[in-house]
MIDOSE-1310 file (N, C-alpha, C; in nm, 2 decimals, decimal comma, always signed):
residues 270
mnqn	-0,81/+1,57/+2,60/-0,68/+1,61/+2,60/-0,66/+1,72/+2,71; -0,55/+1,69/+2,78/-0,53/+1,80/+2,88/-0,46/+1,93/+2,83; -0,55/+2,04/+2,84/-0,49/+2,16/+2,78/-0,37/+2,22/+2,83; -0,32/+2,16/+2,96/-0,20/+2,22/+3,02/-0,07/+2,14/+2,97
qpnn	-0,10/+2,02/+2,90/+0,02/+1,96/+2,83/+0,09/+2,02/+2,72; +0,22/+2,02/+2,70/+0,28/+2,09/+2,59/+0,23/+2,00/+2,46; +0,24/+2,07/+2,35/+0,20/+2,01/+2,21/+0,29/+1,89/+2,18; +0,41/+1,91/+2,23/+0,51/+1,78/+2,19/+0,49/+1,67/+2,29
awhg	+0,40/+1,67/+2,39/+0,39/+1,57/+2,50/+0,31/+1,45/+2,44; +0,35/+1,34/+2,51/+0,29/+1,21/+2,50/+0,15/+1,22/+2,56; +0,04/+1,19/+2,49/-0,09/+1,19/+2,53/-0,15/+1,05/+2,57; -0,23/+1,02/+2,66/-0,30/+0,90/+2,68/-0,21/+0,83/+2,79
tehe	-0,26/+0,70/+2,79/-0,17/+0,60/+2,88/-0,15/+0,48/+2,82; -0,03/+0,42/+2,87/+0,02/+0,29/+2,81/-0,07/+0,18/+2,82; -0,16/+0,18/+2,93/-0,24/+0,07/+2,94/-0,35/+0,07/+2,83; -0,40/+0,19/+2,80/-0,49/+0,21/+2,69/-0,44/+0,19/+2,56
laam	-0,32/+0,23/+2,53/-0,26/+0,22/+2,40/-0,23/+0,07/+2,37; -0,19/+0,00/+2,49/-0,16/-0,15/+2,47/-0,28/-0,22/+2,44; -0,38/-0,17/+2,50/-0,53/-0,23/+2,47/-0,55/-0,22/+2,35; -0,55/-0,10/+2,29/-0,58/-0,06/+2,15/-0,51/-0,15/+2,05
trdl	-0,37/-0,17/+2,09/-0,29/-0,24/+1,99/-0,31/-0,38/+1,98; -0,36/-0,44/+2,11/-0,41/-0,58/+2,11/-0,53/-0,59/+2,03; -0,61/-0,50/+2,03/-0,74/-0,51/+1,96/-0,71/-0,52/+1,81; -0,63/-0,41/+1,76/-0,58/-0,40/+1,64/-0,53/-0,53/+1,58
dalh	-0,44/-0,59/+1,66/-0,38/-0,73/+1,62/-0,49/-0,85/+1,62; -0,57/-0,84/+1,71/-0,67/-0,95/+1,70/-0,78/-0,92/+1,59; -0,82/-0,81/+1,54/-0,89/-0,78/+1,44/-0,84/-0,82/+1,29; -0,71/-0,78/+1,29/-0,62/-0,82/+1,18/-0,63/-0,96/+1,16
rdvs	-0,60/-1,03/+1,26/-0,58/-1,19/+1,25/-0,73/-1,26/+1,22; -0,81/-1,19/+1,29/-0,96/-1,26/+1,27/-1,02/-1,24/+1,15; -1,00/-1,09/+1,09/-1,08/-1,03/+0,99/-1,01/-1,01/+0,86; -0,91/-0,93/+0,90/-0,83/-0,87/+0,78/-0,74/-0,98/+0,69
qpam	-0,67/-1,06/+0,78/-0,60/-1,16/+0,72/-0,68/-1,27/+0,63; -0,79/-1,32/+0,69/-0,87/-1,40/+0,61/-0,93/-1,33/+0,49; -0,96/-1,21/+0,49/-1,01/-1,14/+0,37/-0,88/-1,12/+0,28; -0,77/-1,10/+0,32/-0,67/-1,08/+0,23/-0,63/-1,21/+0,16
rdgl	-0,65/-1,34/+0,23/-0,63/-1,45/+0,18/-0,72/-1,48/+0,07; -0,86/-1,46/+0,10/-0,97/-1,46/+0,01/-0,93/-1,39/-0,12; -0,89/-1,27/-0,10/-0,86/-1,20/-0,24/-0,75/-1,24/-0,31; -0,64/-1,29/-0,24/-0,54/-1,36/-0,34/-0,58/-1,50/-0,39
aavv	-0,67/-1,57/-0,33/-0,70/-1,69/-0,37/-0,79/-1,66/-0,50; -0,86/-1,55/-0,50/-0,95/-1,51/-0,60/-0,86/-1,47/-0,71; -0,76/-1,40/-0,69/-0,66/-1,37/-0,81/-0,59/-1,50/-0,87; -0,56/-1,59/-0,79/-0,50/-1,72/-0,85/-0,61/-1,79/-0,93
dglh	-0,72/-1,79/-0,86/-0,83/-1,88/-0,93/-0,86/-1,83/-1,07; -0,87/-1,68/-1,06/-0,92/-1,62/-1,21/-0,81/-1,64/-1,29; -0,67/-1,64/-1,25/-0,56/-1,66/-1,34/-0,56/-1,78/-1,42; -0,61/-1,90/-1,32/-0,61/-2,04/-1,37/-0,72/-2,05/-1,46
qrta	-0,83/-1,99/-1,42/-0,95/-2,00/-1,50/-0,93/-1,93/-1,66; -0,84/-1,83/-1,66/-0,82/-1,75/-1,77/-0,72/-1,84/-1,86; -0,61/-1,89/-1,77/-0,52/-1,99/-1,85/-0,58/-2,10/-1,92; -0,69/-2,17/-1,86/-0,74/-2,27/-1,90/-0,83/-2,23/-2,03
rets	-0,90/-2,12/-2,03/-0,98/-2,07/-2,14/-0,87/-2,05/-2,26; -0,77/-1,98/-2,23/-0,65/-1,96/-2,33/-0,61/-2,08/-2,39; -0,58/-2,19/-2,31/-0,52/-2,30/-2,35/-0,63/-2,38/-2,44; -0,76/-2,37/-2,41/-0,86/-2,45/-2,49/-0,88/-2,37/-2,62
rrtf	-0,86/-2,23/-2,62/-0,87/-2,16/-2,74/-0,75/-2,18/-2,84; -0,63/-2,19/-2,77/-0,51/-2,23/-2,86/-0,52/-2,38/-2,93; -0,58/-2,47/-2,84/-0,61/-2,60/-2,91/-0,71/-2,60/-3,01; -0,82/-2,52/-3,00/-0,90/-2,50/-3,10/-0,84/-2,45/-3,24
lrga	-0,76/-2,35/-3,21/-0,69/-2,28/-3,32/-0,60/-2,38/-3,40; -0,54/-2,46/-3,32/-0,46/-2,56/-3,39/-0,53/-2,65/-3,46; -0,63/-2,68/-3,40/-0,73/-2,80/-3,48/-0,79/-2,74/-3,59; -0,80/-2,62/-3,61/-0,86/-2,55/-3,72/-0,78/-2,53/-3,84
gagv	-0,66/-2,54/-3,80/-0,55/-2,53/-3,92/-0,43/-2,44/-3,89; -0,33/-2,49/-3,90/-0,21/-2,41/-3,87/-0,18/-2,30/-3,98; -0,24/-2,31/-4,08/-0,22/-2,21/-4,19/-0,28/-2,07/-4,15; -0,41/-2,09/-4,10/-0,48/-1,97/-4,03/-0,40/-1,91/-3,92
lsgv	-0,34/-1,98/-3,84/-0,28/-1,92/-3,73/-0,15/-1,85/-3,77; -0,08/-1,91/-3,86/+0,04/-1,87/-3,93/+0,01/-1,72/-3,99; -0,10/-1,72/-4,04/-0,14/-1,61/-4,10/-0,17/-1,49/-3,99; -0,23/-1,52/-3,89/-0,26/-1,43/-3,77/-0,12/-1,37/-3,73
tala	-0,03/-1,48/-3,70/+0,11/-1,44/-3,66/+0,19/-1,34/-3,75; +0,19/-1,38/-3,87/+0,25/-1,29/-3,97/+0,21/-1,15/-3,97; +0,06/-1,14/-3,94/+0,01/-1,01/-3,94/+0,05/-0,92/-3,82; +0,08/-1,00/-3,72/+0,11/-0,94/-3,59/+0,25/-0,87/-3,58
vpsl	+0,33/-0,96/-3,63/+0,48/-0,93/-3,61/+0,50/-0,79/-3,65; +0,47/-0,74/-3,78/+0,51/-0,61/-3,80/+0,45/-0,50/-3,72; +0,33/-0,53/-3,67/+0,27/-0,43/-3,57/+0,34/-0,41/-3,43; +0,39/-0,53/-3,39/+0,47/-0,53/-3,26/+0,60/-0,47/-3,28
agaa	+0,67/-0,49/-3,40/+0,79/-0,45/-3,43/+0,80/-0,29/-3,44; +0,69/-0,24/-3,51/+0,67/-0,11/-3,53/+0,66/-0,03/-3,41; +0,56/-0,09/-3,32/+0,55/-0,01/-3,19/+0,67/-0,02/-3,10; +0,77/-0,12/-3,11/+0,88/-0,12/-3,02/+0,97/+0,00/-3,10
arsr	+0,97/+0,01/-3,22/+1,05/+0,11/-3,28/+1,01/+0,26/-3,23; +0,89/+0,28/-3,25/+0,83/+0,39/-3,22/+0,85/+0,43/-3,07; +0,86/+0,34/-2,99/+0,87/+0,37/-2,83/+1,02/+0,39/-2,79; +1,13/+0,36/-2,89/+1,27/+0,40/-2,85/+1,27/+0,55/-2,85
aprg	+1,34/+0,59/-2,75/+1,38/+0,73/-2,75/+1,51/+0,76/-2,80; +1,54/+0,88/-2,85/+1,67/+0,89/-2,91/+1,78/+0,90/-2,81; +1,89/+0,86/-2,86/+2,00/+0,86/-2,74/+2,02/+1,00/-2,68; +2,04/+0,99/-2,55/+2,05/+1,12/-2,49/+1,92/+1,20/-2,44
terp	+1,81/+1,12/-2,48/+1,69/+1,20/-2,42/+1,60/+1,11/-2,34; +1,68/+1,00/-2,28/+1,61/+0,89/-2,18/+1,56/+0,97/-2,06; +1,47/+0,95/-2,04/+1,39/+1,00/-1,89/+1,41/+0,89/-1,77; +1,41/+0,95/-1,67/+1,41/+0,84/-1,54/+1,30/+0,75/-1,55
aafp	+1,33/+0,64/-1,49/+1,24/+0,52/-1,50/+1,12/+0,58/-1,42; +1,00/+0,53/-1,49/+0,85/+0,59/-1,46/+0,83/+0,48/-1,34; +0,73/+0,55/-1,25/+0,65/+0,46/-1,16/+0,50/+0,48/-1,16; +0,43/+0,39/-1,17/+0,46/+0,23/-1,17/+0,55/+0,18/-1,29
pagl	+0,63/+0,06/-1,27/+0,72/+0,03/-1,37/+0,65/+0,03/-1,51; +0,73/+0,04/-1,61/+0,68/+0,03/-1,75/+0,61/-0,10/-1,78; +0,50/-0,10/-1,85/+0,44/-0,23/-1,87/+0,32/-0,26/-1,78; +0,30/-0,19/-1,68/+0,20/-0,21/-1,57/+0,09/-0,11/-1,60
sgdl	-0,02/-0,16/-1,60/-0,13/-0,07/-1,62/-0,26/-0,13/-1,53; -0,35/-0,05/-1,53/-0,49/-0,10/-1,48/-0,45/-0,15/-1,33; -0,51/-0,28/-1,29/-0,50/-0,32/-1,14/-0,36/-0,36/-1,10; -0,28/-0,39/-1,22/-0,12/-0,42/-1,18/-0,05/-0,29/-1,15
avaa	-0,10/-0,19/-1,21/-0,03/-0,05/-1,17/-0,07/+0,01/-1,03; -0,20/-0,02/-0,99/-0,24/-0,03/-0,86/-0,17/-0,09/-0,77; -0,15/-0,22/-0,79/-0,08/-0,32/-0,71/+0,06/-0,27/-0,69; +0,14/-0,22/-0,78/+0,27/-0,16/-0,77/+0,27/-0,05/-0,68
vaas	+0,18/+0,05/-0,70/+0,20/+0,17/-0,63/+0,16/+0,13/-0,47; +0,05/+0,05/-0,46/+0,02/+0,01/-0,32/+0,13/-0,07/-0,26; +0,21/-0,15/-0,33/+0,33/-0,23/-0,25/+0,44/-0,12/-0,22; +0,45/-0,02/-0,30/+0,56/+0,08/-0,28/+0,51/+0,17/-0,17
lenl	+0,38/+0,21/-0,13/+0,35/+0,28/-0,02/+0,36/+0,19/+0,09; +0,33/+0,07/+0,09/+0,35/-0,04/+0,21/+0,49/-0,04/+0,25; +0,59/-0,03/+0,14/+0,72/-0,05/+0,18/+0,77/+0,09/+0,24; +0,71/+0,20/+0,20/+0,74/+0,33/+0,27/+0,71/+0,34/+0,41
aifa	+0,59/+0,27/+0,43/+0,54/+0,27/+0,56/+0,64/+0,18/+0,64; +0,68/+0,06/+0,60/+0,77/-0,03/+0,68/+0,90/+0,06/+0,70; +0,95/+0,12/+0,60/+1,08/+0,21/+0,61/+1,06/+0,30/+0,73; +0,93/+0,38/+0,74/+0,92/+0,48/+0,83/+0,90/+0,42/+0,97
ytag	+0,84/+0,32/+0,99/+0,82/+0,26/+1,13/+0,93/+0,19/+1,18; +1,02/+0,14/+1,08/+1,17/+0,07/+1,11/+1,25/+0,18/+1,17; +1,25/+0,29/+1,09/+1,35/+0,41/+1,14/+1,29/+0,46/+1,25; +1,16/+0,47/+1,28/+1,11/+0,52/+1,40/+1,14/+0,45/+1,52
igaa	+1,13/+0,30/+1,51/+1,17/+0,22/+1,62/+1,31/+0,22/+1,66; +1,39/+0,24/+1,53/+1,54/+0,23/+1,56/+1,59/+0,36/+1,65; +1,53/+0,48/+1,61/+1,54/+0,60/+1,67/+1,50/+0,61/+1,81; +1,38/+0,54/+1,84/+1,32/+0,53/+1,97/+1,40/+0,44/+2,06
tagk	+1,45/+0,33/+2,01/+1,52/+0,24/+2,11/+1,67/+0,29/+2,12; +1,72/+0,38/+2,03/+1,85/+0,44/+2,05/+1,86/+0,56/+2,13; +1,75/+0,61/+2,19/+1,73/+0,73/+2,26/+1,74/+0,83/+2,20; +1,71/+0,85/+2,07/+1,72/+0,96/+1,99/+1,58/+1,06/+2,00
lgtv	+1,48/+1,00/+2,05/+1,34/+1,08/+2,06/+1,32/+1,08/+2,21; +1,40/+1,11/+2,29/+1,36/+1,13/+2,44/+1,30/+1,02/+2,51; +1,21/+1,04/+2,59/+1,13/+0,92/+2,65/+1,02/+0,87/+2,57; +1,03/+0,74/+2,54/+0,93/+0,68/+2,45/+0,86/+0,56/+2,51
ppav	+0,74/+0,58/+2,55/+0,67/+0,46/+2,62/+0,68/+0,34/+2,55; +0,71/+0,22/+2,61/+0,74/+0,09/+2,54/+0,59/+0,08/+2,46; +0,48/+0,11/+2,50/+0,36/+0,07/+2,42/+0,36/+0,14/+2,29; +0,41/+0,25/+2,28/+0,43/+0,33/+2,15/+0,51/+0,24/+2,06
vtfa	+0,62/+0,18/+2,11/+0,72/+0,10/+2,02/+0,63/-0,03/+1,98; +0,55/-0,09/+2,08/+0,49/-0,21/+2,06/+0,38/-0,18/+1,93; +0,32/-0,07/+1,95/+0,21/-0,03/+1,85/+0,30/-0,02/+1,70; +0,41/+0,06/+1,70/+0,48/+0,06/+1,58/+0,52/-0,07/+1,51
atar	+0,56/-0,16/+1,61/+0,61/-0,28/+1,56/+0,50/-0,36/+1,50; +0,38/-0,35/+1,56/+0,25/-0,41/+1,52/+0,21/-0,37/+1,38; +0,21/-0,24/+1,37/+0,19/-0,18/+1,24/+0,28/-0,20/+1,12; +0,40/-0,20/+1,17/+0,50/-0,23/+1,07/+0,47/-0,39/+1,02
aqha	+0,45/-0,48/+1,10/+0,44/-0,61/+1,08/+0,29/-0,63/+0,97; +0,20/-0,54/+1,00/+0,09/-0,54/+0,91/+0,11/-0,49/+0,78; +0,19/-0,39/+0,78/+0,23/-0,32/+0,64/+0,32/-0,41/+0,56; +0,39/-0,51/+0,62/+0,49/-0,61/+0,56/+0,38/-0,71/+0,50
ehaa	+0,28/-0,74/+0,57/+0,18/-0,84/+0,52/+0,11/-0,79/+0,39; +0,08/-0,65/+0,40/+0,00/-0,60/+0,30/+0,11/-0,58/+0,16; +0,22/-0,54/+0,19/+0,33/-0,54/+0,07/+0,33/-0,67/-0,01; +0,32/-0,78/+0,10/+0,37/-0,92/+0,05/+0,23/-0,94/-0,03
awna	+0,13/-0,91/+0,01/+0,00/-0,96/-0,08/+0,01/-0,89/-0,21; +0,05/-0,75/-0,21/+0,05/-0,70/-0,34/+0,14/-0,75/-0,44; +0,26/-0,78/-0,38/+0,36/-0,85/-0,47/+0,32/-0,99/-0,51; +0,24/-1,06/-0,43/+0,20/-1,20/-0,46/+0,10/-1,19/-0,60
vlre	+0,03/-1,06/-0,58/-0,05/-1,05/-0,71/+0,03/-1,01/-0,84; +0,14/-0,95/-0,83/+0,24/-0,91/-0,92/+0,30/-1,04/-0,98; +0,34/-1,12/-0,86/+0,43/-1,26/-0,91/+0,31/-1,35/-0,98; +0,20/-1,35/-0,95/+0,11/-1,44/-1,02/+0,08/-1,41/-1,16
hhra	+0,10/-1,25/-1,18/+0,08/-1,21/-1,33/+0,23/-1,20/-1,40; +0,32/-1,28/-1,34/+0,47/-1,29/-1,39/+0,53/-1,16/-1,39; +0,50/-1,06/-1,30/+0,57/-0,94/-1,30/+0,66/-0,94/-1,19; +0,76/-0,85/-1,19/+0,86/-0,82/-1,08/+0,80/-0,78/-0,96
rvse	+0,85/-0,83/-0,85/+0,80/-0,76/-0,72/+0,85/-0,62/-0,71; +0,78/-0,55/-0,63/+0,83/-0,40/-0,61/+0,89/-0,40/-0,46; +1,02/-0,38/-0,47/+1,09/-0,37/-0,33/+1,12/-0,24/-0,30; +1,11/-0,14/-0,39/+1,15/+0,01/-0,36/+1,04/+0,07/-0,28
vnpt	+1,06/+0,19/-0,21/+0,97/+0,26/-0,15/+0,90/+0,37/-0,24; +0,79/+0,41/-0,23/+0,74/+0,50/-0,33/+0,81/+0,61/-0,36; +0,86/+0,65/-0,48/+0,96/+0,73/-0,53/+0,89/+0,88/-0,52; +0,77/+0,89/-0,52/+0,71/+1,01/-0,53/+0,72/+1,07/-0,37
lapv	+0,68/+0,99/-0,28/+0,69/+1,03/-0,12/+0,82/+1,02/-0,06; +0,90/+0,92/-0,10/+1,03/+0,89/-0,02/+1,11/+1,00/+0,02; +1,14/+1,11/-0,09/+1,23/+1,20/-0,04/+1,17/+1,30/+0,07; +1,04/+1,31/+0,05/+0,98/+1,41/+0,15/+0,97/+1,33/+0,29
vksd	+0,93/+1,21/+0,29/+0,93/+1,14/+0,41/+1,07/+1,14/+0,47; +1,18/+1,11/+0,40/+1,30/+1,09/+0,45/+1,35/+1,23/+0,51; +1,31/+1,34/+0,43/+1,36/+1,47/+0,49/+1,28/+1,51/+0,62; +1,16/+1,48/+0,62/+1,07/+1,50/+0,75/+1,12/+1,41/+0,85
fasv	+1,16/+1,30/+0,84/+1,20/+1,21/+0,95/+1,33/+1,28/+1,00; +1,42/+1,33/+0,93/+1,54/+1,39/+0,98/+1,52/+1,50/+1,08; +1,40/+1,55/+1,08/+1,38/+1,66/+1,16/+1,28/+1,61/+1,29; +1,26/+1,48/+1,30/+1,18/+1,44/+1,41/+1,27/+1,40/+1,53
tdvv	+1,22/+1,48/+1,65/+1,29/+1,47/+1,77/+1,22/+1,41/+1,89; +1,08/+1,38/+1,87/+1,01/+1,31/+1,98/+0,90/+1,22/+1,93; +0,84/+1,18/+2,02/+0,73/+1,08/+1,99/+0,62/+1,15/+1,91; +0,59/+1,28/+1,94/+0,47/+1,33/+1,88/+0,51/+1,36/+1,73
glak	+0,65/+1,40/+1,70/+0,69/+1,43/+1,57/+0,68/+1,30/+1,49; +0,72/+1,18/+1,55/+0,71/+1,05/+1,47/+0,56/+1,02/+1,45; +0,47/+1,04/+1,55/+0,34/+1,00/+1,54/+0,27/+1,09/+1,42; +0,30/+1,21/+1,42/+0,25/+1,30/+1,31/+0,30/+1,26/+1,17
lalt	+0,43/+1,21/+1,16/+0,48/+1,15/+1,01/+0,40/+1,03/+0,99; +0,39/+0,93/+1,09/+0,32/+0,81/+1,07/+0,18/+0,84/+1,02; +0,11/+0,94/+1,10/-0,03/+0,98/+1,06/-0,04/+1,02/+0,93; +0,06/+1,09/+0,88/+0,05/+1,14/+0,73/+0,05/+1,03/+0,62
leti	+0,16/+0,95/+0,66/+0,17/+0,83/+0,58/+0,06/+0,74/+0,57; +0,00/+0,70/+0,68/-0,12/+0,61/+0,69/-0,24/+0,69/+0,63; -0,26/+0,82/+0,63/-0,35/+0,88/+0,59/-0,35/+0,89/+0,42; -0,24/+0,90/+0,36/-0,20/+0,90/+0,24/-0,23/+0,76/+0,18
aaet	-0,20/+0,65/+0,25/-0,21/+0,51/+0,21/-0,37/+0,49/+0,20; -0,44/+0,51/+0,33/-0,59/+0,48/+0,33/-0,66/+0,56/+0,23; -0,61/+0,69/+0,20/-0,70/+0,77/+0,09/-0,66/+0,71/-0,02; -0,54/+0,66/-0,06/-0,52/+0,61/-0,19/-0,60/+0,48/-0,22
yqaq	-0,61/+0,40/-0,12/-0,70/+0,28/-0,14/-0,85/+0,32/-0,16; -0,88/+0,42/-0,10/-1,05/+0,46/-0,10/-1,05/+0,51/-0,25; -0,96/+0,59/-0,30/-0,98/+0,63/-0,44/-0,94/+0,53/-0,55; -0,86/+0,44/-0,52/-0,82/+0,34/-0,63/-0,92/+0,22/-0,63
tsrl	-0,96/+0,19/-0,52/-1,06/+0,07/-0,51/-1,18/+0,09/-0,61; -1,23/+0,22/-0,64/-1,34/+0,22/-0,74/-1,29/+0,22/-0,87; -1,16/+0,21/-0,89/-1,11/+0,21/-1,02/-1,05/+0,09/-1,06; -1,05/-0,01/-0,97/-1,01/-0,15/-1,01/-1,11/-0,20/-1,06
sspa	-1,08/-0,30/-1,16/-1,16/-0,38/-1,24/-1,20/-0,52/-1,19; -1,08/-0,60/-1,13/-1,09/-0,72/-1,09/-1,17/-0,73/-0,97; -1,26/-0,82/-0,95/-1,34/-0,83/-0,82/-1,22/-0,87/-0,71; -1,13/-0,96/-0,75/-1,04/-1,02/-0,65/-0,95/-0,90/-0,60
aitl	-0,89/-0,80/-0,68/-0,82/-0,68/-0,65/-0,90/-0,59/-0,56; -1,04/-0,58/-0,58/-1,12/-0,50/-0,51/-1,13/-0,55/-0,38; -1,14/-0,68/-0,36/-1,15/-0,77/-0,24/-1,02/-0,73/-0,15; -0,91/-0,75/-0,22/-0,78/-0,72/-0,15/-0,76/-0,58/-0,09
aasi	-0,80/-0,48/-0,19/-0,78/-0,33/-0,14/-0,88/-0,32/-0,04; -1,00/-0,37/-0,04/-1,10/-0,33/+0,07/-1,07/-0,41/+0,20; -0,98/-0,51/+0,19/-0,93/-0,58/+0,33/-0,83/-0,50/+0,39; -0,74/-0,42/+0,32/-0,64/-0,37/+0,37/-0,68/-0,22/+0,41
epve	-0,76/-0,15/+0,35/-0,78/-0,01/+0,38/-0,83/+0,01/+0,53; -0,91/-0,09/+0,58/-0,97/-0,06/+0,71/-0,84/-0,07/+0,83; -0,75/-0,14/+0,78/-0,64/-0,16/+0,88/-0,56/-0,04/+0,89; -0,54/+0,03/+0,77/-0,47/+0,16/+0,77/-0,56/+0,26/+0,85
mqhi	-0,69/+0,26/+0,84/-0,77/+0,35/+0,93/-0,75/+0,32/+1,08; -0,74/+0,20/+1,10/-0,71/+0,16/+1,25/-0,58/+0,22/+1,29; -0,49/+0,21/+1,22/-0,36/+0,27/+1,24/-0,37/+0,43/+1,27; -0,46/+0,49/+1,19/-0,48/+0,64/+1,20/-0,56/+0,67/+1,33
aily	-0,65/+0,59/+1,37/-0,74/+0,60/+1,49/-0,64/+0,60/+1,62; -0,55/+0,50/+1,60/-0,47/+0,49/+1,73/-0,35/+0,60/+1,72; -0,31/+0,65/+1,61/-0,21/+0,77/+1,60/-0,28/+0,89/+1,65; -0,41/+0,90/+1,63/-0,49/+1,02/+1,67/-0,49/+1,01/+1,83
yvlg	-0,50/+0,89/+1,87/-0,50/+0,88/+2,01/-0,37/+0,92/+2,08; -0,27/+0,88/+2,02/-0,12/+0,91/+2,06/-0,10/+1,07/+2,07; -0,17/+1,12/+1,97/-0,15/+1,28/+1,96/-0,25/+1,35/+2,04; -0,34/+1,28/+2,12/-0,44/+1,34/+2,19/-0,56/+1,42/+2,11
eypg	-0,56/+1,36/+1,99/-0,68/+1,42/+1,91/-0,78/+1,32/+1,87; -0,79/+1,21/+1,96/-0,88/+1,11/+1,94/-1,04/+1,17/+1,95; -1,12/+1,14/+1,85/-1,14/+1,02/+1,78/-1,07/+1,04/+1,63; -1,03/+1,16/+1,61/-0,98/+1,18/+1,48/-1,00/+1,31/+1,41
aqna	-0,99/+1,32/+1,27/-1,01/+1,44/+1,21/-1,13/+1,51/+1,23; -1,15/+1,63/+1,22/-1,27/+1,71/+1,25/-1,29/+1,79/+1,14; -1,41/+1,84/+1,12/-1,45/+1,97/+1,03/-1,41/+2,09/+1,11; -1,46/+2,19/+1,05/-1,43/+2,33/+1,09/-1,51/+2,37/+1,21
agvp	-1,63/+2,30/+1,24/-1,71/+2,29/+1,37/-1,66/+2,22/+1,47; -1,56/+2,14/+1,46/-1,51/+2,05/+1,56/-1,59/+1,92/+1,58; -1,64/+1,89/+1,47/-1,73/+1,76/+1,45/-1,64/+1,66/+1,37; -1,62/+1,54/+1,45/-1,55/+1,43/+1,38/-1,60/+1,40/+1,24
lafs	-1,50/+1,39/+1,16/-1,54/+1,35/+1,02/-1,60/+1,20/+1,02; -1,71/+1,17/+0,95/-1,77/+1,04/+0,93/-1,72/+0,96/+0,83; -1,67/+1,01/+0,72/-1,62/+0,93/+0,61/-1,48/+0,99/+0,58; -1,40/+0,88/+0,52/-1,27/+0,92/+0,47/-1,26/+1,00/+0,37
stak	-1,15/+1,09/+0,34/-1,15/+1,18/+0,23/-1,06/+1,09/+0,12; -1,03/+1,17/-0,01/-0,93/+1,12/-0,09/-0,86/+1,23/-0,13; -0,86/+1,33/-0,06/-0,77/+1,45/-0,07/-0,63/+1,43/-0,10; -0,57/+1,34/-0,01/-0,43/+1,32/-0,02/-0,39/+1,18/-0,09
al	-0,48/+1,14/-0,18/-0,46/+1,01/-0,24/-0,36/+1,03/-0,35; -0,28/+0,91/-0,36/-0,18/+0,93/-0,49/-0,26/+0,90/-0,60
């Protein structure tokens, strides 16, 4: 990094940034996309296998005698009704809708949070591209806009993948941005005036997303969900590496001694 350059200056060259973006896109198409497809296919296959087992079990129960099945159902209904009554809040004490949406837990809760983070990244990159092309961020090298558009497209694929997981489980897709981070991101974006400010905001978002994947992958129970999360996190890390280059801080985060960190953290994970 040139020490004579101001802190808010664009660092690097368009040629190198364009090359990094091409490599990012090629690696995504050749490695990340096939891994994502494998993860989604495993989700679908797992559901089909479970459905087949449940269908077989229901057939067995019907063959064993409708009276037994009726008895099980009769015992279950009061329990469900009681749970519903206990869950109703008194009028006037309702709380704001929680996130992840009610009824989602485990892997599906992670899927919802992941989709909301990807949606927030799409929003941020879209707003940044709009501000750049409208001349609100000063001089913006075209290669920066190309990178932003490439990253946005990849985040859109990630969001679609997590929503496909929710759809296969007959849950509603997540179209909103993450409600925990959205107010902060929108407030910070309002104060962005140049390329460096935009890159710093994008770096924060990408870091939170990558560290969230890092933290949550170990908590996922389904091998299919683990495969999907593990196929997405490296893409976020590639975005981070390129953003460090834009900021003149390549190869990335460093410790107190100035040595680049070899492993990703989870300190900023949701």
